[in-house]
C-alpha positions in Angstrom: 10.4 -4.6 1.9 10.5 -1.4 -1.1 12.6 1.3 -0.3 13.6 4.3 -2.8 11.5 3.5 -5.7 12.1 5.7 -8.9 12.7 6.3 -12.5 15.6 7.3 -14.6 16.7 7.9 -17.7 13.7 5.4 -18.9 13.7 2.7 -16.4 11.7 2.2 -13.5 14.3 1.0 -10.4 13.1 -0.5 -7.1 15.0 -1.1 -4.7 14.2 -3.3 -1.5 15.5 -4.6 1.7 16.5 -8.3 1.7 18.4 -11.1 3.3 20.7 -13.0 -0.1 21.3 -16.1 2.3 17.7 -17.6 3.6 13.9 -15.9 4.0 14.1 -14.8 7.6 15.1 -10.9 8.0 18.8 -11.1 8.3 21.8 -10.2 6.4 19.5 -7.6 4.9 20.9 -5.6 1.8 19.6 -3.4 -0.6 18.0 -5.5 -3.3 18.1 -3.8 -6.7 15.9 -4.4 -10.0 15.3 -2.3 -12.7 12.2 -2.9 -15.3 10.7 -0.6 -18.4 7.4 -1.6 -16.9 6.9 -1.5 -13.9 5.5 -5.6 -15.3 8.2 -7.4 -16.4 11.7 -6.9 -13.7 15.5 -8.3 -13.6 17.2 -8.2 -10.4 20.6 -6.7 -10.5 23.2 -7.1 -7.9 22.4 -5.1 -4.9 22.6 -2.2 -4.4 24.4 -1.4 -1.5 25.8 -3.7 1.2 26.8 -3.2 4.5 29.8 -2.1 4.7 31.1 0.7 6.7 30.9 1.7 10.2 28.2 3.6 9.9 26.3 1.0 8.3 27.9 -2.3 9.1 25.0 -3.6 11.4 22.7 -2.6 8.8 21.6 -0.8 5.6 18.1 -0.3 6.3 15.3 1.6 4.7 15.2 5.0 2.4 14.7 6.8 -0.5 15.9 7.8 -3.3 16.1 12.2 -5.0 16.5 13.1 -8.6 19.0 16.5 -7.7 19.5 18.9 -10.1 20.9 17.9 -13.5 18.9 14.5 -13.5 21.4 13.1 -11.0 20.5 10.6 -8.8 20.9 9.8 -5.1 19.9 7.3 -2.0 19.7 8.5 1.8 19.3 5.7 3.8 19.1 4.3 7.3 22.9 3.2 8.6 23.1 1.2 11.8 26.6 2.0 12.7 29.2 -0.2 15.2 27.0 1.8 18.6 23.8 0.3 17.2 22.4 3.3 16.4 20.4 4.5 13.4 22.0 7.1 11.4 21.3 9.2 8.2 23.9 8.0 5.3 23.5 8.8 1.2 25.1 6.9 -1.2 25.3 8.0 -5.4 25.6 5.8 -8.2 28.9 5.1 -9.6 28.4 6.2 -13.7 25.4 8.4 -13.3 25.4 7.8 -17.6 24.2 4.1 -16.4 20.7 4.6 -16.7 20.8 0.6 -14.9 22.8 2.3 -12.4 24.9 -1.3 -10.9 27.2 0.4 -9.3 26.4 2.8 -6.2 29.2 4.2 -4.1 29.4 5.7 -0.3 31.4 9.2 -0.1 33.9 9.2 2.3 31.4 13.0 4.5 29.2 10.0 5.6 27.2 9.9 7.6 24.9 12.9 7.6 22.8 13.1 10.0 23.5 11.4 13.9 21.1 11.3 16.4 21.6 14.4 19.1 22.6 12.8 22.4 18.6 13.7 24.1 17.5 11.3 20.9 16.4 8.0 20.8 18.8 6.2 18.6 17.0 3.3 18.1 14.1 5.0 16.5 15.4 7.5 14.0 15.0 5.9 10.8 13.7 6.0 7.1 14.4 9.3 5.3 11.8 10.6 3.2 12.8 11.6 -0.8 13.8 15.4 0.1 12.0 18.1 -1.5 13.4 21.9 -1.7 11.6 24.9 -0.9 12.9 28.2 -0.1 16.1 27.9 -0.5 16.9 25.0 0.9 16.2 21.1 0.3 14.1 19.6 2.9 14.0 16.0 4.5 11.8 13.9 6.8 13.3 11.1 9.0 10.8 8.8 10.9 11.4 9.3 15.1 9.6 9.1 18.1 9.4 11.2 22.3 8.1 8.1 24.2 4.9 7.2 22.5 4.5 10.9 20.6 4.9 9.8 17.0 6.7 12.3 14.9 8.7 13.2 11.3 12.0 15.2 11.8 12.4 17.5 9.4 15.8 18.4 8.4 16.9 21.6 6.0 20.3 21.7 3.6 21.4 24.2 1.2 24.2 21.7 -0.5 22.3 17.8 0.3 25.8 17.6 2.7 25.2 19.5 5.3 21.9 19.9 7.7 20.3 21.0 10.6 17.5 19.9 12.6 14.2 22.0 12.2 13.4 23.1 15.8 10.2 21.5 15.6 9.1 18.1 13.8 7.2 18.9 11.0 4.6 16.9 12.4 3.8 14.3 15.6 0.6 12.5 17.6 0.3 11.7 20.5 -0.2 8.3 21.7 0.8 6.8 18.0 4.4 4.9 18.8 7.1 4.7 16.7 6.7 6.6 13.0 8.4 4.7 10.7 8.7 5.4 7.1 7.4 8.3 6.2 6.3 9.7 3.1 5.6 13.4 2.0 4.0 14.6 -1.3 2.0 17.5 -3.0 -1.3 16.0 -5.0 -3.5 17.7 -7.4 -6.5 19.4 -6.3 -7.6 19.4 -9.6 -6.9 16.3 -11.9 -5.4 12.7 -11.3 -1.9 13.4 -12.9 0.9 14.2 -10.5 3.2 16.2 -9.1 7.0 16.4 -8.4 7.8 16.2 -5.1 9.0 20.0 -5.1 5.7 21.4 -6.0 3.5 23.8 -3.7 1.0 26.3 -4.2 -2.9 26.5 -4.3 -3.5 23.2 -6.4 -2.1 21.3 -4.4 -2.7 19.5 -1.4 0.1 17.3 1.0 -0.5 13.6 2.1 1.9 13.0 5.3 1.3 8.6 5.4 3.0 7.0 8.3 3.9 3.5 9.4 3.1 2.7 12.8 5.8 0.4 14.3 3.1 -0.6 17.1 -0.1 -1.5 14.5 2.3 -2.6 11.2 -0.6 -0.9 9.3 0.1 2.4 7.0 -1.6 6.1 8.1 -2.3 8.8 6.6 -4.0 12.8 6.7 -4.0 15.1 3.3 -3.3 18.6 4.5 -2.0 21.8 4.6 1.9 22.4 3.6 3.0 26.0 4.6 6.6 25.9 3.2 7.3 29.4 4.6 7.1 27.8 7.9 7.7 24.8 7.7 4.5 23.4 8.7 2.1 20.3 7.8 -1.0 20.6 9.1 -3.8 18.0 8.5 -7.7 18.8 7.4 -10.2 18.0 10.0 -12.2 15.6 7.5 -10.2 12.8 9.5 -8.3 11.3 12.6 -4.9 12.0 12.6 -3.6 8.6 14.3 -4.8 4.9 14.7 -8.2 5.3 14.6 -7.2 7.3 11.0 -7.1 6.7 6.8 -5.3 3.7 6.1 -3.9 3.3 2.2 -4.9 -0.5 2.9 -7.3 -2.2 5.4 -5.4 -5.1 4.9 -1.6 -6.6 4.9 -0.4 -3.6 3.3 2.9 -1.8 4.8 5.4 0.6 4.5 4.9 2.0 1.5 6.2 4.2 -0.4 5.9 6.9 -3.3 7.2 8.3 -6.3 7.1 10.6 -8.9 6.5 8.7 -12.3 7.8 11.9 -15.3 7.2 10.0 -18.0 3.6 9.8 -16.8 3.3 12.7 -15.1 1.7 9.7 -12.4 2.6 9.8 -8.8 3.1 5.2 -7.6 2.9 3.9 -4.4 4.3 0.3 -4.1 3.7 -1.9 -1.0 4.8 -4.3 1.1 3.1 -7.9 2.1 4.5 -10.1 4.2 3.4 -13.3 5.2 0.8 -14.8 7.4 2.1 -18.2 7.7 4.7 -19.4 10.0 9.2 -18.7 9.6 9.0 -22.4 9.0 6.6 -22.4 4.9 9.1 -19.8 4.6 12.0 -21.6 4.6 10.4 -24.4 3.1 9.5 -21.8 0.2 12.6 -20.3 0.4 11.7 -16.4 0.1 9.0 -15.0 2.5 7.6 -11.0 1.6 6.2 -9.0 -1.5 5.0 -6.8 -3.2 1.3 -5.4 -3.6 0.8 -4.7 -7.9 2.1 -0.5 -8.0 -0.8 1.7 -7.4 -1.6 5.1 -9.7 -2.6 7.5 -6.5 -4.5 11.0 -6.4 -7.3 13.1 -4.5 -10.7 12.5 -4.6 -13.0 14.6 -5.9 -14.2 15.4 -2.1 -10.5 15.9 -1.1 -10.8 14.2 2.0 -9.3 10.8 0.9 -7.1 9.8 -1.5 -8.0 7.4 -4.4 -5.9 3.7 -5.1 -5.7 2.0 -8.7 -3.3 -0.5 -10.5 -0.6 0.8 -12.7 -2.5 0.9 -16.2 0.4 -1.4 -17.7 -0.7 -4.5 -15.6 -4.0 -4.9 -18.4 -0.9 -6.3 -20.4 -1.0 -9.5 -19.1 -5.2 -9.2 -19.6 -6.2 -12.4 -21.5 -9.6 -14.9 -21.7 -11.8 -12.5 -20.8 -16.3 -13.9 -20.2 -18.6 -11.1 -19.3 -22.0 -11.4 -17.3 -24.9 -8.7 -17.7 -27.9 -8.2 -16.0 -27.7 -11.2 -13.8 -30.3 -11.2 -10.4 -28.8 -13.0 -6.9 -31.2 -13.5 -4.9 -30.8 -14.3 -0.9 -28.1 -17.5 -0.6 -27.7 -17.8 -4.4 -23.7 -18.2 -5.5 -23.2 -17.5 -9.5 -20.1 -19.3 -10.7 -17.7 -16.9 -13.4 -16.6 -19.7 -15.3 -13.5 -19.6 -18.4 -10.8 -18.1 -16.8 -8.2 -19.2 -15.3 -9.7 -18.6 -11.3 -6.5 -18.7 -9.4 -4.9 -15.4 -11.2 -7.2 -13.0 -12.9 -8.5 -10.3 -12.4 -12.4 -9.3 -11.4 -14.1 -6.1 -12.4 -18.1 -5.8 -11.3 -20.4 -3.1 -10.7 -23.2 -4.4 -8.6 -26.7 -2.6 -8.0 -29.7 -3.2 -6.0 -33.4 -1.5 -6.6 -34.0 -0.1 -3.3 -31.8 0.2 0.7 -34.6 0.0 2.0 -33.3 -3.0 3.9 -30.1 -1.5 4.6 -29.1 -2.9 8.6 -29.6 -0.7 11.6 -26.2 0.9 11.8 -25.1 0.8 15.7 -22.7 3.8 16.3 -20.5 1.7 18.7 -19.3 -0.3 15.6 -16.5 1.6 14.6 -13.7 -0.5 14.1 -14.5 -1.6 10.2 -12.6 -5.3 11.1 -14.8 -6.3 14.4 -17.8 -5.6 12.2 -16.6 -7.8 9.8 -16.1 -10.5 12.2 -19.4 -10.0 13.6 -21.4 -10.4 10.7 -19.3 -12.7 7.9 -20.0 -13.7 4.6 -21.9 -16.9 5.8 -24.4 -14.1 8.3 -27.5 -12.8 6.5 -28.2 -9.7 5.6 -30.4 -7.3 4.9 -28.7 -5.2 1.9 -25.8 -7.7 1.9 -23.7 -9.3 1.9 -22.5 -9.7 -1.8 -19.3 -9.6 -3.4 -16.9 -12.4 -4.9 -16.0 -15.7 -3.6 -12.4 -15.8 -4.9 -9.6 -18.7 -4.6 -12.8 -21.2 -3.4 -12.7 -25.1 -3.6 -15.5 -26.6 -5.8 -17.7 -27.4 -2.6 -16.7 -24.3 -0.7 -15.0 -25.9 2.2 -12.0 -22.8 1.8 -13.2 -19.5 -0.3 -11.9 -16.1 0.4 -14.9 -13.7 0.3 -14.6 -10.0 -0.9 -18.1 -8.1 0.6 -19.8 -5.4 1.0 -23.0 -4.8 3.4 -24.8 -1.7 3.3 -26.5 -0.1 6.9 -28.7 2.4 7.5 -27.0 5.2 10.3 -29.6 8.3 11.3 -28.2 10.4 8.3 -27.1 8.5 6.3 -25.6 4.9 4.3 -22.4 3.3 5.9 -20.7 0.3 3.4 -19.1 -2.1 5.4 -16.1 -3.7 2.7 -14.8 -7.2 3.7 -11.4 -9.4 2.6 -12.6 -11.7 5.4 -9.6 -14.6 5.4 -10.8 -17.4 7.9 -12.2 -19.3 5.9 -9.9 -19.7 3.3 -7.6 -22.4 3.8 -8.2 -25.7 6.3 -4.8 -25.4 7.1 -3.8 -24.1 11.1 -1.4 -22.2 12.0 -2.6 -18.9 9.7 -3.2 -15.9 10.2 -6.4 -15.2 9.0 -8.4 -11.8 9.9 -11.5 -10.2 8.6 -9.7 -7.3 7.2 -12.4 -4.2 6.4 -13.2 -0.9 5.9 -15.4 1.3 5.9 -16.1 2.8 2.0 -16.8 6.7 2.2 -19.6 6.6 -1.3 -22.6 8.4 -1.2 -25.3 6.2 -2.8 -27.9 8.1 -3.0 -29.9 7.6 -5.8 -26.9 5.4 -7.4 -27.6 2.7 -6.4 -24.9 1.1 -7.4 -21.3 0.5 -6.2 -17.7 -1.1 -7.7 -15.3 -3.9 -6.8 -11.8 -4.9 -9.4 -10.5 -8.0 -7.6 -6.8 -9.3 -8.7 -6.4 -13.2 -7.6 -3.1 -14.1 -7.8 -2.7 -17.6 -5.9 -1.7 -16.1 -2.6 -2.9 -13.2 -3.1 -6.8 -11.0 -3.3 -5.8 -7.4 -3.3 -9.2 -5.3 -3.5 -10.3 -2.6 -4.7 -13.6 -1.1 -3.4 -15.8 1.9 -5.0 -13.3 2.7 -7.9 -10.4 2.5 -5.3 -12.0 4.8 -2.5 -10.8 1.6 -0.6 -8.4 -1.3 -0.9 -8.2 -4.6 1.0 -5.5 -6.7 0.6 -5.6 -10.8 1.9 -2.5 -13.3 1.9 -4.1 -16.3 2.0 -3.2 -20.2 1.6 -5.4 -22.8 0.2 -4.3 -26.3 0.1 -7.6 -27.6 -2.0 -8.4 -24.4 -3.8 -4.8 -24.5 -5.8 -4.5 -23.7 -9.7 -7.5 -25.3 -12.1 -9.6 -26.3 -8.7 -10.1 -23.1 -7.7 -13.8 -21.0 -8.7 -14.8 -18.0 -8.6 -18.6 -16.9 -7.3 -20.7 -13.6 -7.1 -22.8 -14.3 -4.4 -25.2 -12.3 -2.7 -26.7 -13.8 1.3 -29.4 -10.4 2.0 -32.8 -10.6 1.3 -32.3 -7.9 -0.8 -32.0 -8.7 -4.7 -29.0 -7.5 -5.7 -27.8 -7.2 -9.3 -24.5 -8.4 -11.3 -25.1 -4.8 -13.2 -21.9 -6.0 -15.6 -19.2 -8.1 -15.1 -16.2 -8.2 -16.6 -12.8 -10.8 -15.6 -9.8 -12.0 -17.3 -6.9 -15.0 -16.9 -3.9 -13.0 -16.2 -0.7 -14.3 -17.6 3.3 -14.3 -15.7 5.1 -11.4 -16.5 7.5 -12.3 -18.8 10.2 -11.8 -16.4 10.0 -12.4 -12.8 12.4 -10.6 -10.8 15.5 -13.2 -12.1 
């Protein structure tokens, strides 16, 4: 799980919850890796280990803040001698070292302890701090009964913090809010903003990781610095049925502002979908999704995500397909690339929307709908998309696809990444992940898909990154050179592969070793 990503003196820093003794959740330290490009990573010695009364039972998640004078500070949750969750800080032993190899925990820790009327086991994950109205401010995740909340704290000197009377935001029946993240996002372009930015040219995003569902939810809204109040726009649900960064296996995410590229970058943790025994056999568990650049959609109702541009440096052999029609039941193989490790960008088009299936208003759960109407279920306009990590005779495959429905006044687009057919192995978690895509088809009867395929990962971006789904899969046949990739259509309406470009992807030169 990522904690405290930042950019400092030309170096990207990535901290993470790490067990150096095994593949299970125990003995957690702050792992630390560095990179010049977020593609090639070098592992350093852990930045922090449990060592003091305030974190002897755990150095848990947190964030990094760059103070004036280019001074980095880590805020993190410690589990103390009494098993309370308390908030602490650490500073570099040598700020002139761009790799920040050594960190020091000052003697005046902890900075924050839970009030007597608070749940001391539900008080964790401090955010990156921001500065407004003469004060530093940060959020800490918490709950009161089942009301999740982002507790707000203020400080003039970053040492002495006072709890605000009211949370920055809360919502009923959502449970514990883990790993909150709060940041400004430009109204007018794709560039990022420093975490302290505010004003009429930005909206704000509040993301929370819900402990009860293990998904990341967010709202877009307005932050009022003088009142320290955040009000979500009424364009999405503020709760379990709300917007998600990713409708698949993606949790405890964290963003940071990258001043070198003037962008906001999102990291997300991807856990395993096999057994703890499998983890022990391979000697590790958990990966990171490809870092994503985040910006506000032109509708201003949601964010858009796209793999960082540095990823294209790993592209090698390229194959293309243009204007290839797909009839009902047709699969067309994309040959000539390493299908188990590939980057695929495709645009599908269709001549008419007339064959879109009627949409039942009761279909509010995209994942349930995908489970009912998978890639093998014939439709009108769709299902169409890609069959990734497919074995030669399709005993195994992970389909990523769209299905279009006709509602009363609009068309509804369902996007699925369905792992149910991904592996012949028993005992795996193989869900039919899915999300709806907010796209206006109208005269522009086409939709795009990008899928990053990496052996046990299929990370997909629908409609230019409006809807994202990451699946963990564990094929037994579709491995390495025995993996295949197909474009398919199982709808009665003919669909065209208007433009497809696929690349074999190479390994980074440094893989965190």
